[in-house]
MARTOR-700191 format. One record per atom (N, C-alpha, C, O): x, y, z; residue number from 1. Coordinates in nm, 4 decimals, padded with zeros to 6 digits, always signed. Each point is the difference from the previous one (the first is absolute). Layout:
u / v / w / num
X / Y / Z / NUM
...
// end
This chain:
u / v / w / num
-01.7784 / +01.5908 / -00.1220 / 1
+00.1074 / -00.0544 / -00.0971 / 1
+00.1313 / +00.1116 / -00.0349 / 1
+00.0881 / -00.0055 / -00.0858 / 1
-00.1200 / +00.1143 / +00.1998 / 2
+00.1072 / +00.1344 / -00.0047 / 2
+00.1309 / -00.0903 / +00.0409 / 2
+00.1070 / +00.0208 / -00.0573 / 2
-00.1171 / -00.1045 / +00.1411 / 3
+00.1401 / -00.0442 / +00.0873 / 3
+00.0772 / -00.0858 / -00.1291 / 3
+00.1228 / +00.0016 / -00.0085 / 3
-00.2016 / -00.0707 / -00.0831 / 4
+00.1048 / -00.0209 / -00.0947 / 4
+00.0911 / +00.0609 / -00.0647 / 4
+00.0987 / -00.0644 / -00.0357 / 4
-00.1093 / +00.1975 / +00.0063 / 5
+00.0368 / +00.1010 / -00.0713 / 5
+00.1059 / +00.0182 / +00.0527 / 5
+00.0967 / +00.0326 / -00.0688 / 5
-00.0844 / -00.0522 / +00.2336 / 6
+00.1313 / +00.0345 / +00.0371 / 6
+00.0983 / -00.1247 / +00.0484 / 6
+00.1145 / +00.0179 / +00.0417 / 6
-00.1808 / -00.1514 / -00.0546 / 7
+00.0628 / -00.0928 / -00.0118 / 7
+00.1215 / -00.0287 / -00.0422 / 7
-00.0063 / +00.0494 / -00.1126 / 7
+00.1480 / -00.1082 / +00.1244 / 8
+00.1047 / +00.0115 / -00.0535 / 8
+00.0248 / -00.1458 / -00.0336 / 8
+00.0201 / -00.0797 / +00.0917 / 8
-00.0204 / +00.0404 / -00.2195 / 9
-00.0016 / -00.1623 / -00.0474 / 9
+00.1340 / -00.0586 / +00.0070 / 9
+00.0829 / +00.0389 / -00.0823 / 9
-00.0566 / -00.1092 / +00.1515 / 10
+00.1600 / -00.0567 / +00.0103 / 10
-00.0001 / -00.0959 / -00.1179 / 10
-00.0984 / -00.0531 / -00.0517 / 10
+00.2469 / +00.0383 / +00.0131 / 11
+00.0190 / -00.0930 / -00.1135 / 11
-00.0400 / -00.1450 / +00.0294 / 11
-00.0099 / -00.0415 / +00.1155 / 11
-00.0132 / -00.0355 / -00.2259 / 12
-00.0463 / -00.1303 / +00.0247 / 12
+00.1313 / -00.0676 / +00.0280 / 12
+00.1087 / +00.0359 / -00.0452 / 12
-00.1252 / -00.1105 / +00.1035 / 13
+00.1140 / -00.1307 / +00.0036 / 13
-00.0042 / -00.0758 / -00.1039 / 13
-00.0994 / -00.0586 / -00.0429 / 13
+00.2298 / +00.0575 / -00.0095 / 14
+00.0104 / -00.1127 / -00.1406 / 14
+00.0650 / -00.1231 / +00.0109 / 14
-00.0205 / -00.0944 / -00.0763 / 14
+00.1137 / +00.0940 / +00.1883 / 15
+00.0596 / -00.1097 / +00.0775 / 15
-00.0694 / -00.1303 / +00.0372 / 15
-00.1077 / +00.0008 / +00.0596 / 15
+00.1512 / -00.0784 / -00.0843 / 16
-00.0366 / -00.1310 / +00.0397 / 16
+00.0770 / -00.0766 / +00.0889 / 16
+00.1139 / +00.0467 / +00.0016 / 16
-00.1246 / -00.1418 / +00.0716 / 17
+00.0987 / -00.0875 / +00.0649 / 17
+00.1245 / -00.0439 / -00.0608 / 17
+00.1100 / -00.0175 / +00.0526 / 17
-00.1531 / +00.0008 / -00.1904 / 18
+00.0856 / -00.0673 / -00.1082 / 18
+00.1000 / +00.1158 / +00.0009 / 18
+00.1145 / -00.0383 / +00.0240 / 18
-00.1288 / +00.1801 / -00.0454 / 19
+00.1174 / +00.1036 / -00.0116 / 19
+00.0521 / +00.0230 / +00.1199 / 19
+00.1095 / +00.0559 / +00.0064 / 19
-00.1697 / -00.0899 / +00.0965 / 20
+00.0517 / +00.0292 / +00.1563 / 20
+00.1012 / -00.1230 / +00.0000 / 20
+00.0997 / +00.0251 / +00.0677 / 20
-00.0992 / -00.1555 / -00.1278 / 21
+00.0776 / -00.0968 / +00.0308 / 21
+00.1024 / +00.0441 / -00.0958 / 21
+00.1143 / -00.0256 / +00.0378 / 21
-00.1248 / +00.0923 / -00.1660 / 22
+00.0905 / +00.0391 / -00.0894 / 22
+00.1026 / +00.0839 / +00.0845 / 22
+00.1147 / -00.0442 / +00.0058 / 22
-00.1383 / +00.1367 / +00.0464 / 23
+00.0838 / +00.1044 / +00.0728 / 23
+00.0576 / -00.0836 / +00.1031 / 23
+00.1216 / +00.0143 / +00.0122 / 23
-00.1960 / -00.1275 / +00.0926 / 24
+00.1036 / -00.0477 / +00.0623 / 24
+00.1222 / -00.0636 / -00.0345 / 24
+00.1099 / +00.0107 / +00.0545 / 24
-00.1511 / -00.0912 / -00.1716 / 25
+00.1162 / -00.0841 / -00.0929 / 25
+00.1053 / +00.1010 / -00.0377 / 25
+00.1182 / -00.0305 / +00.0160 / 25
-00.1517 / +00.1493 / -00.0652 / 26
+00.1200 / +00.1155 / -00.0053 / 26
+00.0753 / +00.0293 / +00.0965 / 26
+00.1218 / +00.0058 / -00.0166 / 26
-00.1812 / +00.0189 / +00.1389 / 27
+00.0604 / +00.0357 / +00.1143 / 27
+00.1276 / -00.1210 / +00.0442 / 27
+00.1153 / +00.0236 / +00.0359 / 27
-00.1741 / -00.1381 / -00.0511 / 28
+00.0675 / -00.1056 / +00.0427 / 28
+00.0996 / -00.0333 / -00.0828 / 28
+00.0954 / -00.0469 / +00.0621 / 28
-00.0760 / +00.0540 / -00.2063 / 29
+00.0996 / +00.0534 / -00.0823 / 29
+00.0809 / +00.0865 / -00.0037 / 29
+00.0895 / +00.0125 / -00.0836 / 29
-00.1203 / +00.0767 / +00.2019 / 30
+00.0718 / +00.1329 / +00.0018 / 30
-00.0215 / +00.0890 / -00.0960 / 30
+00.0923 / +00.0749 / -00.0319 / 30
-00.2219 / -00.0659 / -00.0340 / 31
-00.0353 / +00.1063 / -00.0809 / 31
-00.1159 / +00.0882 / +00.0175 / 31
-00.1158 / -00.0417 / +00.0032 / 31
+00.1575 / +00.1911 / +00.0103 / 32
-00.0808 / +00.0545 / +00.0841 / 32
+00.0168 / +00.1450 / -00.1601 / 32
+00.0981 / +00.0178 / -00.0722 / 32
-00.2236 / +00.0508 / +00.0693 / 33
-00.0333 / +00.1268 / -00.0911 / 33
+00.0697 / +00.1027 / +00.1073 / 33
-00.0560 / +00.0162 / +00.1084 / 33
+00.1645 / +00.0456 / -00.1346 / 34
+00.0415 / +00.1411 / +00.1068 / 34
-00.0874 / +00.0875 / -00.0061 / 34
-00.0503 / +00.0494 / +00.1009 / 34
+00.0100 / -00.0078 / -00.2539 / 35
-00.1127 / +00.0931 / +00.0231 / 35
-00.1458 / -00.0053 / +00.0704 / 35
-00.0658 / +00.0986 / +00.0330 / 35
+00.0252 / -00.2485 / -00.0152 / 36
-00.1213 / -00.0057 / +00.0687 / 36
+00.0387 / -00.0195 / +00.1668 / 36
-00.0774 / +00.0260 / +00.0921 / 36
+00.1935 / -00.0696 / -00.0803 / 37
+00.0745 / -00.0043 / +00.1394 / 37
-00.0095 / +00.1029 / +00.0293 / 37
-00.0853 / +00.0216 / +00.0861 / 37
+00.1406 / +00.0614 / -00.1230 / 38
+00.0089 / +00.1565 / +00.0483 / 38
-00.1548 / +00.0899 / +00.0273 / 38
-00.0334 / +00.0973 / +00.0677 / 38
-00.0101 / -00.1585 / -00.1287 / 39
-00.1449 / +00.0731 / -00.0220 / 39
-00.0795 / -00.0543 / +00.1470 / 39
-00.0582 / +00.0717 / +00.0814 / 39
+00.0744 / -00.2079 / -00.0772 / 40
-00.0586 / -00.0737 / +00.1313 / 40
+00.0688 / +00.0597 / +00.1028 / 40
-00.0708 / +00.0206 / +00.0986 / 40
+00.1938 / +00.0165 / -00.0882 / 41
+00.0566 / +00.0522 / +00.1129 / 41
-00.0442 / +00.1309 / +00.0234 / 41
+00.0027 / +00.0242 / +00.1207 / 41
-00.0408 / +00.0661 / -00.1859 / 42
-00.0701 / +00.1448 / -00.0053 / 42
-00.1406 / -00.0433 / +00.0548 / 42
-00.0603 / +00.0676 / +00.0833 / 42
+00.0210 / -00.1638 / -00.1265 / 43
-00.1872 / -00.0320 / +00.0667 / 43
-00.0063 / -00.0467 / +00.1247 / 43
-00.0989 / +00.0190 / +00.0708 / 43
+00.2158 / -00.0922 / -00.0274 / 44
+00.0117 / -00.0545 / +00.1210 / 44
+00.0439 / +00.0497 / +00.1206 / 44
-00.0238 / -00.0410 / +00.1136 / 44
+00.1198 / +00.1750 / -00.1673 / 45
+00.0329 / +00.0781 / +00.1282 / 45
+00.1300 / -00.0533 / +00.0199 / 45
+00.0909 / -00.0127 / -00.0820 / 45
-00.0961 / -00.0263 / +00.2427 / 46
+00.1300 / -00.0595 / +00.0429 / 46
-00.0401 / -00.1261 / +00.0221 / 46
+00.0928 / -00.0602 / +00.0541 / 46
-00.1828 / -00.0061 / -00.0691 / 47
-00.0484 / -00.1215 / +00.0507 / 47
+00.0296 / -00.1065 / -00.0856 / 47
-00.0834 / -00.0274 / -00.0863 / 47
+00.2138 / -00.0551 / +00.0959 / 48
+00.0803 / -00.0778 / -00.0780 / 48
-00.0927 / -00.1008 / -00.0292 / 48
-00.0331 / -00.0087 / -00.1182 / 48
-00.0223 / -00.0785 / +00.2074 / 49
-00.0919 / -00.1159 / -00.0431 / 49
-00.1412 / +00.0738 / -00.0913 / 49
-00.0826 / -00.0808 / -00.0424 / 49
+00.0654 / +00.1873 / +00.0225 / 50
-00.1140 / +00.0483 / -00.0899 / 50
+00.0579 / +00.0290 / -00.1042 / 50
-00.0746 / +00.0054 / -00.0978 / 50
+00.1933 / +00.0186 / +00.0777 / 51
+00.0683 / +00.0028 / -00.1360 / 51
-00.0282 / -00.1206 / -00.0847 / 51
-00.0415 / +00.0057 / -00.1158 / 51
+00.0718 / -00.1341 / +00.1945 / 52
-00.0097 / -00.1127 / -00.1048 / 52
-00.1411 / -00.0173 / -00.0421 / 52
-00.0344 / -00.0332 / -00.1134 / 52
-00.0420 / +00.0573 / +00.2095 / 53
-00.1753 / +00.0191 / -00.0323 / 53
-00.0270 / +00.0689 / -00.1266 / 53
-00.0502 / -00.0512 / -00.1001 / 53
+00.0950 / +00.1923 / +00.1171 / 54
-00.0307 / +00.0699 / -00.1136 / 54
+00.0427 / -00.0092 / -00.1297 / 54
-00.0659 / +00.0206 / -00.1019 / 54
+00.2301 / -00.0669 / +00.1170 / 55
+00.0645 / -00.0343 / -00.1277 / 55
-00.1083 / -00.1508 / -00.0673 / 55
-00.0490 / +00.0008 / -00.1129 / 55
+00.0366 / -00.0873 / +00.1879 / 56
-00.0594 / -00.1095 / -00.0337 / 56
-00.1318 / +00.0431 / -00.0739 / 56
-00.0129 / -00.0693 / -00.1010 / 56
-00.0802 / +00.1516 / +00.1147 / 57
-00.1070 / +00.0811 / -00.0302 / 57
+00.0247 / +00.0619 / -00.1486 / 57
-00.0550 / -00.0247 / -00.1073 / 57
+00.1177 / +00.0789 / +00.1287 / 58
+00.0974 / +00.1011 / -00.0844 / 58
+00.0166 / -00.0954 / -00.1414 / 58
-00.0581 / +00.0012 / -00.1085 / 58
+00.1427 / -00.0655 / +00.1535 / 59
+00.0757 / -00.1529 / -00.1130 / 59
-00.1022 / -00.0214 / -00.0666 / 59
-00.0298 / +00.0395 / -00.1128 / 59
-00.0485 / -00.1311 / +00.2153 / 60
-00.1264 / -00.0806 / -00.0602 / 60
-00.0967 / +00.0892 / -00.0982 / 60
-00.0416 / -00.0505 / -00.1043 / 60
+00.0103 / +00.1729 / +00.1377 / 61
-00.0844 / +00.0804 / -00.1129 / 61
+00.0903 / +00.0022 / -00.1250 / 61
-00.0382 / -00.0099 / -00.1166 / 61
+00.1568 / +00.0235 / +00.1585 / 62
+00.0798 / +00.0423 / -00.1205 / 62
+00.0116 / -00.1311 / -00.0919 / 62
-00.0204 / +00.0006 / -00.1214 / 62
+00.0443 / -00.0752 / +00.1719 / 63
-00.0117 / -00.1607 / -00.0914 / 63
-00.1393 / +00.0022 / -00.0285 / 63
-00.0062 / -00.0452 / -00.1143 / 63
-00.1244 / +00.0754 / +00.1573 / 64
-00.1190 / -00.0425 / -00.0275 / 64
-00.0193 / +00.0908 / -00.1480 / 64
-00.0238 / -00.0611 / -00.1042 / 64
+00.0360 / +00.2084 / +00.1055 / 65
+00.0107 / +00.0774 / -00.1060 / 65
+00.0723 / -00.0295 / -00.1329 / 65
-00.0416 / +00.0596 / -00.0994 / 65
+00.1535 / -00.1517 / +00.0851 / 66
+00.0702 / -00.0618 / -00.0803 / 66
-00.1021 / -00.0561 / -00.0957 / 66
+00.0361 / -00.0689 / -00.0954 / 66
// end
């Protein structure tokens, strides 16, 4: 059980498909959280398509926590 001490536990995902759907709806309406978008850009590096995926995840988690 020594290995359990060194194991890093990631945060559990709280967002459901309904939260992701809400984010997609927001984007279709031209709404986005600029702070989260900037965070997604930093996480994605220069990969533009990855920015959208990171944003979807970050925003869905944000909605789930509300």
